[in-house]
All heavy atoms as TSV, in Angstrom:
chain	resi	resn	atom	element	x	y	z
A	1	ARG	N	N	120.851	139.476	212.039
A	1	ARG	CA	C	120.841	138.269	211.215
A	1	ARG	C	C	121.319	137.164	212.115
A	1	ARG	O	O	120.400	136.590	212.699
A	1	ARG	CB	C	121.762	138.483	210.041
A	1	ARG	CG	C	121.358	139.725	209.305
A	1	ARG	CD	C	121.161	139.558	207.927
A	1	ARG	NE	N	120.520	140.756	207.326
A	1	ARG	CZ	C	120.193	140.903	206.153
A	1	ARG	NH1	N	120.374	139.882	205.263
A	1	ARG	NH2	N	119.658	141.972	205.625
A	2	GLY	N	N	122.432	136.794	212.318
A	2	GLY	CA	C	122.689	135.684	213.231
A	2	GLY	C	C	122.483	134.323	212.778
A	2	GLY	O	O	121.992	134.096	211.691
A	3	PRO	N	N	122.655	133.310	213.674
A	3	PRO	CA	C	122.466	131.870	213.176
A	3	PRO	C	C	120.899	131.544	213.131
A	3	PRO	O	O	120.142	132.119	213.839
A	3	PRO	CB	C	123.080	131.054	214.320
A	3	PRO	CG	C	123.172	132.002	215.557
A	3	PRO	CD	C	123.223	133.450	214.999
A	4	VAL	N	N	120.627	130.693	212.276
A	4	VAL	CA	C	119.292	130.244	212.043
A	4	VAL	C	C	118.942	129.247	213.186
A	4	VAL	O	O	119.734	128.266	213.452
A	4	VAL	CB	C	119.088	129.578	210.636
A	4	VAL	CG1	C	117.571	129.039	210.485
A	4	VAL	CG2	C	119.436	130.536	209.642
A	5	GLU	N	N	117.692	129.352	213.792
A	5	GLU	CA	C	117.439	128.506	214.918
A	5	GLU	C	C	116.130	127.776	214.635
A	5	GLU	O	O	115.463	128.097	213.712
A	5	GLU	CB	C	117.365	129.349	216.209
A	5	GLU	CG	C	118.560	129.929	216.558
A	5	GLU	CD	C	118.436	130.840	217.865
A	5	GLU	OE1	O	117.329	131.028	218.264
A	5	GLU	OE2	O	119.481	131.275	218.376
A	6	GLY	N	N	115.672	126.785	215.467
A	6	GLY	CA	C	114.536	126.117	215.301
A	6	GLY	C	C	114.635	125.042	214.201
A	6	GLY	O	O	115.700	124.630	213.891
A	7	ASP	N	N	113.382	124.759	213.646
A	7	ASP	CA	C	113.319	123.721	212.547
A	7	ASP	C	C	114.363	124.059	211.377
A	7	ASP	O	O	114.914	123.172	210.863
A	7	ASP	CB	C	111.930	123.476	212.032
A	7	ASP	CG	C	111.076	122.821	213.070
A	7	ASP	OD1	O	111.700	122.172	214.000
A	7	ASP	OD2	O	109.941	122.882	212.995
A	8	ARG	N	N	114.343	125.327	210.971
A	8	ARG	CA	C	115.166	125.744	209.825
A	8	ARG	C	C	116.674	125.549	210.115
A	8	ARG	O	O	117.464	125.381	209.255
A	8	ARG	CB	C	114.925	127.181	209.523
A	8	ARG	CG	C	113.507	127.388	208.936
A	8	ARG	CD	C	113.287	128.863	208.582
A	8	ARG	NE	N	113.762	129.764	209.516
A	8	ARG	CZ	C	114.199	131.037	209.251
A	8	ARG	NH1	N	114.171	131.460	207.996
A	8	ARG	NH2	N	114.568	131.792	210.200
A	9	GLY	N	N	117.107	125.676	211.453
A	9	GLY	CA	C	118.413	125.518	211.858
A	9	GLY	C	C	118.860	124.047	211.767
A	9	GLY	O	O	120.065	123.850	211.948
A	10	ASP	N	N	117.991	123.063	211.654
A	10	ASP	CA	C	118.390	121.736	211.622
A	10	ASP	C	C	118.903	121.204	210.278
A	10	ASP	O	O	119.312	120.025	210.140
A	10	ASP	CB	C	117.212	120.817	211.962
A	10	ASP	CG	C	116.670	121.024	213.450
A	10	ASP	OD1	O	117.605	121.470	214.233
A	10	ASP	OD2	O	115.526	120.656	213.746
A	11	VAL	N	N	118.874	122.139	209.331
A	11	VAL	CA	C	119.405	121.810	207.950
A	11	VAL	C	C	120.624	122.525	207.667
A	11	VAL	O	O	120.745	123.725	207.840
A	11	VAL	CB	C	118.308	122.176	206.886
A	11	VAL	CG1	C	118.792	121.772	205.509
A	11	VAL	CG2	C	116.951	121.486	207.148
A	12	SER	N	N	121.627	121.844	207.181
A	12	SER	CA	C	122.764	122.495	206.591
A	12	SER	C	C	122.991	122.077	205.151
A	12	SER	O	O	122.585	120.851	204.854
A	12	SER	CB	C	124.037	122.200	207.489
A	12	SER	OG	O	124.366	120.804	207.539
A	13	ALA	N	N	123.423	122.907	204.374
A	13	ALA	CA	C	123.623	122.696	202.902
A	13	ALA	C	C	124.753	123.452	202.333
A	13	ALA	O	O	125.220	124.486	202.853
A	13	ALA	CB	C	122.364	122.959	202.184
A	14	MET	N	N	125.343	122.872	201.222
A	14	MET	CA	C	126.356	123.628	200.497
A	14	MET	C	C	126.242	123.219	199.054
A	14	MET	O	O	126.109	122.097	198.674
A	14	MET	CB	C	127.681	123.187	200.963
A	14	MET	CG	C	128.785	123.944	200.201
A	14	MET	SD	S	130.393	123.661	201.162
A	14	MET	CE	C	131.406	124.636	200.039
A	15	GLY	N	N	126.197	124.185	198.168
A	15	GLY	CA	C	126.195	123.973	196.764
A	15	GLY	C	C	127.437	124.449	196.036
A	15	GLY	O	O	128.168	125.268	196.558
A	16	ARG	N	N	127.812	123.699	194.960
A	16	ARG	CA	C	129.074	124.066	194.218
A	16	ARG	C	C	128.875	123.868	192.731
A	16	ARG	O	O	128.284	122.858	192.250
A	16	ARG	CB	C	130.182	123.179	194.762
A	16	ARG	CG	C	131.627	123.601	194.153
A	16	ARG	CD	C	132.603	122.809	194.739
A	16	ARG	NE	N	132.826	121.697	193.748
A	16	ARG	CZ	C	133.886	120.975	193.707
A	16	ARG	NH1	N	134.771	121.026	194.702
A	16	ARG	NH2	N	134.032	120.104	192.756
A	17	TRP	N	N	129.205	124.938	192.076
A	17	TRP	CA	C	129.215	124.884	190.515
A	17	TRP	C	C	130.478	124.356	190.034
A	17	TRP	O	O	131.486	124.859	190.382
A	17	TRP	CB	C	128.929	126.173	190.003
A	17	TRP	CG	C	128.837	126.349	188.530
A	17	TRP	CD1	C	129.850	126.774	187.735
A	17	TRP	CD2	C	127.774	126.083	187.637
A	17	TRP	NE1	N	129.445	126.694	186.437
A	17	TRP	CE2	C	128.189	126.299	186.379
A	17	TRP	CE3	C	126.421	125.503	187.888
A	17	TRP	CZ2	C	127.450	125.994	185.327
A	17	TRP	CZ3	C	125.701	125.296	186.781
A	17	TRP	CH2	C	126.122	125.578	185.487
A	18	SER	N	N	130.465	123.269	189.273
A	18	SER	CA	C	131.610	122.658	188.706
A	18	SER	C	C	131.356	121.970	187.432
A	18	SER	O	O	130.429	121.243	187.341
A	18	SER	CB	C	132.177	121.686	189.734
A	18	SER	OG	O	133.331	121.023	189.262
A	19	ASP	N	N	132.199	122.233	186.437
A	19	ASP	CA	C	132.112	121.589	185.034
A	19	ASP	C	C	130.623	121.754	184.524
A	19	ASP	O	O	130.050	120.852	183.956
A	19	ASP	CB	C	132.411	120.080	185.129
A	19	ASP	CG	C	133.890	119.921	185.618
A	19	ASP	OD1	O	134.772	120.690	185.199
A	19	ASP	OD2	O	134.127	118.950	186.284
A	20	GLY	N	N	130.002	122.849	184.668
A	20	GLY	CA	C	128.675	123.141	184.120
A	20	GLY	C	C	127.496	122.507	184.879
A	20	GLY	O	O	126.399	122.399	184.351
A	21	THR	N	N	127.759	122.049	186.011
A	21	THR	CA	C	126.712	121.284	186.877
A	21	THR	C	C	126.770	121.755	188.313
A	21	THR	O	O	127.799	121.942	188.872
A	21	THR	CB	C	126.914	119.757	186.839
A	21	THR	OG1	O	127.084	119.260	185.463
A	21	THR	CG2	C	125.907	119.009	187.489
A	22	TRP	N	N	125.560	121.899	188.861
A	22	TRP	CA	C	125.510	122.243	190.285
A	22	TRP	C	C	125.575	120.909	191.059
A	22	TRP	O	O	124.874	119.935	190.738
A	22	TRP	CB	C	124.147	122.954	190.565
A	22	TRP	CG	C	124.212	124.441	190.385
A	22	TRP	CD1	C	123.709	125.055	189.336
A	22	TRP	CD2	C	124.947	125.375	191.271
A	22	TRP	NE1	N	123.965	126.455	189.528
A	22	TRP	CE2	C	124.649	126.657	190.599
A	22	TRP	CE3	C	125.569	125.270	192.440
A	22	TRP	CZ2	C	125.226	127.767	191.225
A	22	TRP	CZ3	C	126.076	126.453	193.068
A	22	TRP	CH2	C	125.944	127.648	192.410
A	23	ARG	N	N	126.249	121.022	192.150
A	23	ARG	CA	C	126.276	119.815	193.089
A	23	ARG	C	C	125.746	120.405	194.379
A	23	ARG	O	O	126.210	121.324	194.874
A	23	ARG	CB	C	127.646	119.297	193.250
A	23	ARG	CG	C	128.085	118.412	191.913
A	23	ARG	CD	C	129.517	118.078	192.016
A	23	ARG	NE	N	129.977	117.288	191.026
A	23	ARG	CZ	C	130.138	117.584	189.665
A	23	ARG	NH1	N	129.659	118.841	189.217
A	23	ARG	NH2	N	130.490	116.794	188.814
A	24	LEU	N	N	124.807	119.724	195.006
A	24	LEU	CA	C	124.130	120.203	196.123
A	24	LEU	C	C	124.266	119.025	197.302
A	24	LEU	O	O	123.841	118.019	196.985
A	24	LEU	CB	C	122.722	120.554	195.984
A	24	LEU	CG	C	121.907	120.997	197.267
A	24	LEU	CD1	C	122.570	122.277	197.787
A	24	LEU	CD2	C	120.476	121.179	196.812
A	25	GLU	N	N	124.772	119.355	198.424
A	25	GLU	CA	C	124.883	118.452	199.590
A	25	GLU	C	C	124.077	119.014	200.660
A	25	GLU	O	O	124.283	120.107	201.042
A	25	GLU	CB	C	126.365	118.150	199.939
A	25	GLU	CG	C	126.457	117.060	200.989
A	25	GLU	CD	C	127.847	116.726	201.257
A	25	GLU	OE1	O	128.701	116.906	200.370
A	25	GLU	OE2	O	128.123	116.370	202.397
A	26	MET	N	N	123.112	118.254	201.191
A	26	MET	CA	C	122.408	118.629	202.319
A	26	MET	C	C	122.395	117.690	203.412
A	26	MET	O	O	122.547	116.501	203.208
A	26	MET	CB	C	120.836	118.879	201.942
A	26	MET	CG	C	120.692	119.966	200.811
A	26	MET	SD	S	118.954	120.164	200.363
A	26	MET	CE	C	118.577	118.606	199.665
A	27	LYS	N	N	122.271	118.212	204.723
A	27	LYS	CA	C	122.269	117.311	205.884
A	27	LYS	C	C	121.137	117.684	206.799
A	27	LYS	O	O	120.880	118.832	207.077
A	27	LYS	CB	C	123.649	117.530	206.523
A	27	LYS	CG	C	123.802	116.672	207.748
A	27	LYS	CD	C	125.229	116.945	208.393
A	27	LYS	CE	C	125.267	116.278	209.728
A	27	LYS	NZ	N	126.497	116.697	210.340
A	28	ARG	N	N	120.426	116.664	207.290
A	28	ARG	CA	C	119.349	116.835	208.247
A	28	ARG	C	C	119.107	115.429	208.815
A	28	ARG	O	O	119.284	114.449	208.170
A	28	ARG	CB	C	118.100	117.297	207.469
A	28	ARG	CG	C	117.071	117.779	208.541
A	28	ARG	CD	C	115.569	117.808	207.922
A	28	ARG	NE	N	115.063	116.488	208.095
A	28	ARG	CZ	C	113.806	116.260	207.765
A	28	ARG	NH1	N	113.036	117.064	207.172
A	28	ARG	NH2	N	113.391	114.963	207.883
A	29	LEU	N	N	118.527	115.474	210.065
A	29	LEU	CA	C	118.126	114.154	210.608
A	29	LEU	C	C	117.073	113.561	209.757
A	29	LEU	O	O	116.240	114.175	209.246
A	29	LEU	CB	C	117.555	114.261	212.020
A	29	LEU	CG	C	118.723	114.729	213.104
A	29	LEU	CD1	C	117.987	115.085	214.443
A	29	LEU	CD2	C	119.664	113.652	213.254
A	30	LEU	N	N	117.007	112.213	209.675
A	30	LEU	CA	C	115.912	111.488	208.927
A	30	LEU	C	C	114.566	111.742	209.616
A	30	LEU	O	O	113.551	111.856	208.979
A	30	LEU	CB	C	116.253	110.013	208.777
A	30	LEU	CG	C	117.556	109.667	207.932
A	30	LEU	CD1	C	117.798	108.216	208.042
A	30	LEU	CD2	C	117.441	110.205	206.628
A	31	ASP	N	N	114.592	111.798	210.979
A	31	ASP	CA	C	113.317	111.950	211.623
A	31	ASP	C	C	113.613	113.017	212.688
A	31	ASP	O	O	114.273	112.707	213.747
A	31	ASP	CB	C	112.818	110.599	212.305
A	31	ASP	CG	C	111.571	110.793	213.089
A	31	ASP	OD1	O	110.942	111.977	212.979
A	31	ASP	OD2	O	111.036	109.823	213.593
A	32	THR	N	N	113.233	114.259	212.459
A	32	THR	CA	C	113.525	115.378	213.360
A	32	THR	C	C	112.521	115.349	214.659
A	32	THR	O	O	112.761	116.075	215.569
A	32	THR	CB	C	113.462	116.696	212.631
A	32	THR	OG1	O	112.030	116.901	212.305
A	32	THR	CG2	C	114.293	116.671	211.474
A	33	GLY	N	N	111.367	114.713	214.549
A	33	GLY	CA	C	110.529	114.816	215.567
A	33	GLY	C	C	109.586	116.038	215.462
A	33	GLY	O	O	108.713	116.263	216.322
A	34	SER	N	N	109.812	116.866	214.442
A	34	SER	CA	C	109.101	118.188	214.395
A	34	SER	C	C	107.714	117.908	213.657
A	34	SER	O	O	107.702	117.228	212.671
A	34	SER	CB	C	109.857	119.158	213.624
A	34	SER	OG	O	109.157	120.282	213.274
A	35	PRO	N	N	106.632	118.475	214.092
A	35	PRO	CA	C	105.376	118.450	213.340
A	35	PRO	C	C	105.399	119.105	211.991
A	35	PRO	O	O	104.490	118.940	211.141
A	35	PRO	CB	C	104.324	119.090	214.308
A	35	PRO	CG	C	105.165	120.078	215.129
A	35	PRO	CD	C	106.562	119.321	215.322
A	36	TYR	N	N	106.427	119.922	211.770
A	36	TYR	CA	C	106.613	120.744	210.418
A	36	TYR	C	C	107.484	119.980	209.477
A	36	TYR	O	O	107.584	120.415	208.308
A	36	TYR	CB	C	107.123	122.107	210.741
A	36	TYR	CG	C	106.348	122.847	211.698
A	36	TYR	CD1	C	106.691	122.993	213.031
A	36	TYR	CD2	C	105.055	123.336	211.350
A	36	TYR	CE1	C	105.969	123.752	213.975
A	36	TYR	CE2	C	104.253	124.015	212.267
A	36	TYR	CZ	C	104.735	124.280	213.585
A	36	TYR	OH	O	103.963	124.892	214.425
A	37	ASP	N	N	108.033	118.884	209.867
A	37	ASP	CA	C	108.995	118.169	208.900
A	37	ASP	C	C	108.409	116.800	208.538
A	37	ASP	O	O	107.596	116.282	209.124
A	37	ASP	CB	C	110.316	117.890	209.592
A	37	ASP	CG	C	111.220	119.099	209.774
A	37	ASP	OD1	O	111.019	120.047	209.048
A	37	ASP	OD2	O	111.978	119.150	210.719
A	38	VAL	N	N	108.886	116.333	207.290
A	38	VAL	CA	C	108.467	115.155	206.783
A	38	VAL	C	C	109.601	114.102	207.099
A	38	VAL	O	O	110.785	114.396	207.119
A	38	VAL	CB	C	108.324	115.152	205.232
A	38	VAL	CG1	C	108.143	113.883	204.572
A	38	VAL	CG2	C	107.190	116.112	204.826
A	39	LEU	N	N	109.207	112.928	207.542
A	39	LEU	CA	C	110.085	111.830	207.748
A	39	LEU	C	C	110.780	111.529	206.427
A	39	LEU	O	O	110.118	111.210	205.434
A	39	LEU	CB	C	109.365	110.594	208.333
A	39	LEU	CG	C	110.200	109.390	208.474
A	39	LEU	CD1	C	111.264	109.571	209.573
A	39	LEU	CD2	C	109.357	108.199	208.783
A	40	ILE	N	N	112.052	111.514	206.487
A	40	ILE	CA	C	112.832	111.172	205.289
A	40	ILE	C	C	113.110	109.663	205.306
A	40	ILE	O	O	113.725	109.110	206.292
A	40	ILE	CB	C	114.189	111.883	205.156
A	40	ILE	CG1	C	113.929	113.419	205.029
A	40	ILE	CG2	C	115.047	111.463	204.006
A	40	ILE	CD1	C	115.157	114.293	204.979
A	41	ALA	N	N	112.618	108.982	204.275
A	41	ALA	CA	C	112.791	107.529	204.183
A	41	ALA	C	C	113.158	107.177	202.631
A	41	ALA	O	O	113.013	108.066	201.833
A	41	ALA	CB	C	111.482	106.683	204.601
A	42	ASP	N	N	113.411	105.974	202.419
A	42	ASP	CA	C	113.705	105.504	201.085
A	42	ASP	C	C	112.412	105.769	200.219
A	42	ASP	O	O	111.338	105.358	200.609
A	42	ASP	CB	C	114.057	104.040	201.042
A	42	ASP	CG	C	114.831	103.628	199.800
A	42	ASP	OD1	O	115.659	104.388	199.374
A	42	ASP	OD2	O	114.566	102.522	199.284
A	43	GLY	N	N	112.519	106.364	199.156
A	43	GLY	CA	C	111.400	106.760	198.195
A	43	GLY	C	C	110.725	108.142	198.506
A	43	GLY	O	O	109.831	108.492	197.845
A	44	THR	N	N	111.167	108.859	199.482
A	44	THR	CA	C	110.664	110.280	199.764
A	44	THR	C	C	110.978	111.101	198.559
A	44	THR	O	O	112.020	111.124	198.066
A	44	THR	CB	C	111.271	110.763	201.022
A	44	THR	OG1	O	110.983	109.976	202.140
A	44	THR	CG2	C	110.733	112.194	201.325
A	45	TYR	N	N	110.032	111.873	198.203
A	45	TYR	CA	C	110.282	112.951	197.123
A	45	TYR	C	C	110.647	114.186	197.726
A	45	TYR	O	O	110.118	114.750	198.714
A	45	TYR	CB	C	109.085	112.994	196.251
A	45	TYR	CG	C	108.839	111.854	195.342
A	45	TYR	CD1	C	108.108	110.674	195.754
A	45	TYR	CD2	C	109.408	111.754	194.048
A	45	TYR	CE1	C	107.946	109.592	194.948
A	45	TYR	CE2	C	109.164	110.714	193.286
A	45	TYR	CZ	C	108.453	109.567	193.672
A	45	TYR	OH	O	108.336	108.478	192.907
A	46	LEU	N	N	111.591	114.951	197.059
A	46	LEU	CA	C	112.109	116.208	197.535
A	46	LEU	C	C	112.155	117.150	196.368
A	46	LEU	O	O	112.632	116.779	195.258
A	46	LEU	CB	C	113.501	115.954	198.107
A	46	LEU	CG	C	114.329	117.136	198.562
A	46	LEU	CD1	C	113.658	117.633	199.973
A	46	LEU	CD2	C	115.762	116.817	198.704
A	47	TRP	N	N	111.723	118.414	196.539
A	47	TRP	CA	C	111.760	119.428	195.616
A	47	TRP	C	C	112.783	120.394	196.050
A	47	TRP	O	O	112.964	120.706	197.259
A	47	TRP	CB	C	110.470	120.211	195.384
A	47	TRP	CG	C	109.525	119.480	194.566
A	47	TRP	CD1	C	109.239	119.610	193.196
A	47	TRP	CD2	C	108.528	118.436	194.926
A	47	TRP	NE1	N	108.252	118.831	192.745
A	47	TRP	CE2	C	107.887	118.083	193.803
A	47	TRP	CE3	C	108.350	117.785	196.184
A	47	TRP	CZ2	C	106.862	117.138	193.875
A	47	TRP	CZ3	C	107.415	116.834	196.308
A	47	TRP	CH2	C	106.616	116.520	195.192
A	48	VAL	N	N	113.692	121.041	195.145
A	48	VAL	CA	C	114.641	121.879	195.543
A	48	VAL	C	C	114.414	123.226	194.778
A	48	VAL	O	O	114.065	123.200	193.580
A	48	VAL	CB	C	116.059	121.395	195.021
A	48	VAL	CG1	C	117.114	122.463	195.348
A	48	VAL	CG2	C	116.404	120.033	195.733
A	49	ALA	N	N	114.309	124.284	195.608
A	49	ALA	CA	C	114.049	125.658	194.921
A	49	ALA	C	C	115.219	126.548	195.209
A	49	ALA	O	O	115.923	126.366	196.269
A	49	ALA	CB	C	112.692	126.247	195.597
A	50	VAL	N	N	115.450	127.437	194.371
A	50	VAL	CA	C	116.540	128.461	194.469
A	50	VAL	C	C	116.001	129.796	194.969
A	50	VAL	O	O	114.969	130.256	194.321
A	50	VAL	CB	C	117.248	128.610	193.208
A	50	VAL	CG1	C	118.371	129.692	193.272
A	50	VAL	CG2	C	117.820	127.276	192.692
A	51	PHE	N	N	116.412	130.329	196.001
A	51	PHE	CA	C	116.060	131.719	196.432
A	51	PHE	C	C	117.020	132.685	195.679
A	51	PHE	O	O	118.204	132.610	195.988
A	51	PHE	CB	C	116.124	131.824	197.875
A	51	PHE	CG	C	115.765	133.220	198.331
A	51	PHE	CD1	C	114.409	133.671	198.166
A	51	PHE	CD2	C	116.645	134.072	198.978
A	51	PHE	CE1	C	114.086	134.987	198.485
A	51	PHE	CE2	C	116.296	135.254	199.369
A	51	PHE	CZ	C	115.010	135.856	199.157
A	52	ASP	N	N	116.466	133.519	194.771
A	52	ASP	CA	C	117.287	134.447	194.102
A	52	ASP	C	C	117.125	135.886	194.605
A	52	ASP	O	O	117.499	136.883	193.784
A	52	ASP	CB	C	117.014	134.348	192.560
A	52	ASP	CG	C	115.544	134.491	192.260
A	52	ASP	OD1	O	114.772	134.933	193.154
A	52	ASP	OD2	O	115.213	134.226	191.115
A	53	HIS	N	N	116.673	136.144	195.734
A	53	HIS	CA	C	116.448	137.426	196.257
A	53	HIS	C	C	115.531	138.377	195.526
A	53	HIS	O	O	115.653	139.555	195.610
A	53	HIS	CB	C	117.821	138.116	196.487
A	53	HIS	CG	C	118.735	137.384	197.426
A	53	HIS	ND1	N	118.558	137.363	198.744
A	53	HIS	CD2	C	119.729	136.527	197.181
A	53	HIS	CE1	C	119.476	136.568	199.330
A	53	HIS	NE2	N	120.272	136.063	198.300
A	54	THR	N	N	114.559	137.789	194.861
A	54	THR	CA	C	113.497	138.581	194.205
A	54	THR	C	C	112.180	138.282	194.905
A	54	THR	O	O	111.982	137.312	195.563
A	54	THR	CB	C	113.301	138.312	192.689
A	54	THR	OG1	O	112.958	136.916	192.600
A	54	THR	CG2	C	114.653	138.428	192.037
A	55	GLN	N	N	111.197	139.223	194.795
A	55	GLN	CA	C	109.990	138.986	195.485
A	55	GLN	C	C	108.994	138.222	194.736
A	55	GLN	O	O	108.008	137.669	195.262
A	55	GLN	CB	C	109.352	140.403	195.788
A	55	GLN	CG	C	110.123	141.167	196.770
A	55	GLN	CD	C	109.400	142.273	197.332
A	55	GLN	OE1	O	108.148	142.354	197.341
A	55	GLN	NE2	N	110.079	143.206	197.976
A	56	THR	N	N	109.188	138.050	193.372
A	56	THR	CA	C	108.294	137.232	192.647
A	56	THR	C	C	109.204	136.348	191.602
A	56	THR	O	O	110.385	136.666	191.349
A	56	THR	CB	C	107.409	138.055	191.801
A	56	THR	OG1	O	108.085	138.933	190.916
A	56	THR	CG2	C	106.410	138.854	192.690
A	57	ARG	N	N	108.588	135.426	191.013
A	57	ARG	CA	C	109.254	134.579	189.961
A	57	ARG	C	C	110.487	133.939	190.367
A	57	ARG	O	O	111.575	133.941	189.766
A	57	ARG	CB	C	109.441	135.421	188.688
A	57	ARG	CG	C	108.210	135.849	188.104
A	57	ARG	CD	C	108.412	136.697	186.805
A	57	ARG	NE	N	107.213	137.260	186.329
A	57	ARG	CZ	C	106.818	137.035	185.083
A	57	ARG	NH1	N	107.496	136.321	184.219
A	57	ARG	NH2	N	105.656	137.519	184.734
A	58	HIS	N	N	110.448	133.321	191.607
A	58	HIS	CA	C	111.549	132.520	191.986
A	58	HIS	C	C	111.706	131.297	191.063
A	58	HIS	O	O	110.787	130.770	190.549
A	58	HIS	CB	C	111.382	131.954	193.460
A	58	HIS	CG	C	111.273	133.068	194.534
A	58	HIS	ND1	N	112.327	133.861	194.859
A	58	HIS	CD2	C	110.199	133.553	195.124
A	58	HIS	CE1	C	111.909	134.797	195.730
A	58	HIS	NE2	N	110.624	134.498	195.924
A	59	SER	N	N	112.881	130.768	191.000
A	59	SER	CA	C	113.066	129.598	190.168
A	59	SER	C	C	112.739	128.487	191.049
A	59	SER	O	O	112.688	128.476	192.256
A	59	SER	CB	C	114.551	129.486	189.784
A	59	SER	OG	O	115.375	129.230	190.768
A	60	TRP	N	N	112.383	127.363	190.382
A	60	TRP	CA	C	112.143	126.070	191.139
A	60	TRP	C	C	112.551	124.877	190.299
A	60	TRP	O	O	112.797	124.994	189.114
A	60	TRP	CB	C	110.587	126.043	191.376
A	60	TRP	CG	C	109.736	126.015	190.153
A	60	TRP	CD1	C	109.386	124.772	189.375
A	60	TRP	CD2	C	109.229	127.024	189.341
A	60	TRP	NE1	N	108.739	125.174	188.287
A	60	TRP	CE2	C	108.552	126.596	188.224
A	60	TRP	CE3	C	109.378	128.435	189.414
A	60	TRP	CZ2	C	107.950	127.402	187.295
A	60	TRP	CZ3	C	108.746	129.312	188.497
A	60	TRP	CH2	C	108.044	128.749	187.485
A	61	HIS	N	N	112.484	123.775	190.907
A	61	HIS	CA	C	112.894	122.473	190.330
A	61	HIS	C	C	111.659	121.886	189.788
A	61	HIS	O	O	110.576	121.637	190.529
A	61	HIS	CB	C	113.451	121.550	191.439
A	61	HIS	CG	C	114.223	120.401	190.865
A	61	HIS	ND1	N	113.637	119.250	190.582
A	61	HIS	CD2	C	115.539	120.308	190.507
A	61	HIS	CE1	C	114.569	118.442	190.123
A	61	HIS	NE2	N	115.671	119.091	190.037
A	62	MET	N	N	111.567	121.576	188.483
A	62	MET	CA	C	110.328	121.100	187.747
A	62	MET	C	C	109.897	119.734	188.249
A	62	MET	O	O	108.729	119.533	188.374
A	62	MET	CB	C	110.657	121.125	186.297
A	62	MET	CG	C	110.919	122.572	185.718
A	62	MET	SD	S	109.497	123.523	185.933
A	62	MET	CE	C	108.288	122.889	184.703
A	63	ARG	N	N	110.828	118.800	188.464
A	63	ARG	CA	C	110.485	117.459	188.833
A	63	ARG	C	C	111.104	117.204	190.263
A	63	ARG	O	O	112.176	117.641	190.507
A	63	ARG	CB	C	110.994	116.492	187.889
A	63	ARG	CG	C	110.518	116.624	186.447
A	63	ARG	CD	C	111.019	115.481	185.664
A	63	ARG	NE	N	110.889	115.848	184.218
A	63	ARG	CZ	C	111.719	115.576	183.240
A	63	ARG	NH1	N	112.760	115.001	183.469
A	63	ARG	NH2	N	111.489	116.104	182.044
A	64	PRO	N	N	110.367	116.407	191.000
A	64	PRO	CA	C	110.907	116.105	192.318
A	64	PRO	C	C	112.053	115.048	192.171
A	64	PRO	O	O	112.188	114.339	191.284
A	64	PRO	CB	C	109.719	115.426	193.081
A	64	PRO	CG	C	108.869	114.859	192.042
A	64	PRO	CD	C	109.023	115.841	190.839
A	65	LEU	N	N	112.913	115.209	193.189
A	65	LEU	CA	C	114.046	114.132	193.289
A	65	LEU	C	C	113.486	113.004	194.281
A	65	LEU	O	O	113.013	113.284	195.314
A	65	LEU	CB	C	115.265	114.761	193.941
A	65	LEU	CG	C	115.817	115.975	193.188
A	65	LEU	CD1	C	116.909	116.616	193.976
A	65	LEU	CD2	C	116.192	115.630	191.786
A	66	ARG	N	N	113.631	111.839	193.788
A	66	ARG	CA	C	113.262	110.654	194.658
A	66	ARG	C	C	114.496	110.147	195.303
A	66	ARG	O	O	115.491	109.725	194.698
A	66	ARG	CB	C	112.652	109.546	193.726
A	66	ARG	CG	C	112.187	108.366	194.554
A	66	ARG	CD	C	111.358	107.374	193.718
A	66	ARG	NE	N	110.837	106.294	194.539
A	66	ARG	CZ	C	111.571	105.082	194.542
A	66	ARG	NH1	N	112.704	104.848	193.869
A	66	ARG	NH2	N	111.072	104.118	195.421
A	67	LEU	N	N	114.500	110.167	196.645
A	67	LEU	CA	C	115.570	109.801	197.439
A	67	LEU	C	C	115.720	108.233	197.571
A	67	LEU	O	O	114.804	107.586	197.769
A	67	LEU	CB	C	115.513	110.316	198.868
A	67	LEU	CG	C	115.322	111.845	198.969
A	67	LEU	CD1	C	115.239	112.264	200.447
A	67	LEU	CD2	C	116.574	112.601	198.361
A	68	ILE	N	N	116.946	107.808	197.426
A	68	ILE	CA	C	117.266	106.436	197.552
A	68	ILE	C	C	118.337	106.409	198.612
A	68	ILE	O	O	119.432	106.844	198.467
A	68	ILE	CB	C	117.822	105.852	196.268
A	68	ILE	CG1	C	116.671	105.837	195.166
A	68	ILE	CG2	C	118.161	104.301	196.471
A	68	ILE	CD1	C	117.195	105.444	193.802
A	69	LEU	N	N	117.916	105.811	199.793
A	69	LEU	CA	C	118.911	105.800	200.920
A	69	LEU	C	C	119.748	104.511	200.901
A	69	LEU	O	O	119.237	103.433	200.570
A	69	LEU	CB	C	118.183	105.901	202.192
A	69	LEU	CG	C	117.230	107.083	202.339
A	69	LEU	CD1	C	116.513	107.053	203.662
A	69	LEU	CD2	C	118.011	108.399	202.161
A	70	GLN	N	N	120.959	104.603	201.267
A	70	GLN	CA	C	121.817	103.397	201.263
A	70	GLN	C	C	122.463	103.184	202.603
A	70	GLN	O	O	122.665	104.062	203.378
A	70	GLN	CB	C	122.994	103.567	200.284
A	70	GLN	CG	C	122.549	103.684	198.865
A	70	GLN	CD	C	123.730	103.925	197.883
A	70	GLN	OE1	O	124.900	104.152	198.272
A	70	GLN	NE2	N	123.398	103.834	196.657
């Protein structure tokens, strides 16, 4: 197993369940320079999916989140 490397290793995230709501904080460079990544800018849309260790029927986020950078 070990640490994640390459493009996938450029993202760090932590989720926390509190008061009946999930809070998710993620960190990544806005422009990674990778041909596999999207430039993150004001108005970029992001979908969040949950990996639940099943081979089918993963859960997903129905609507995208629109990022507003400050």
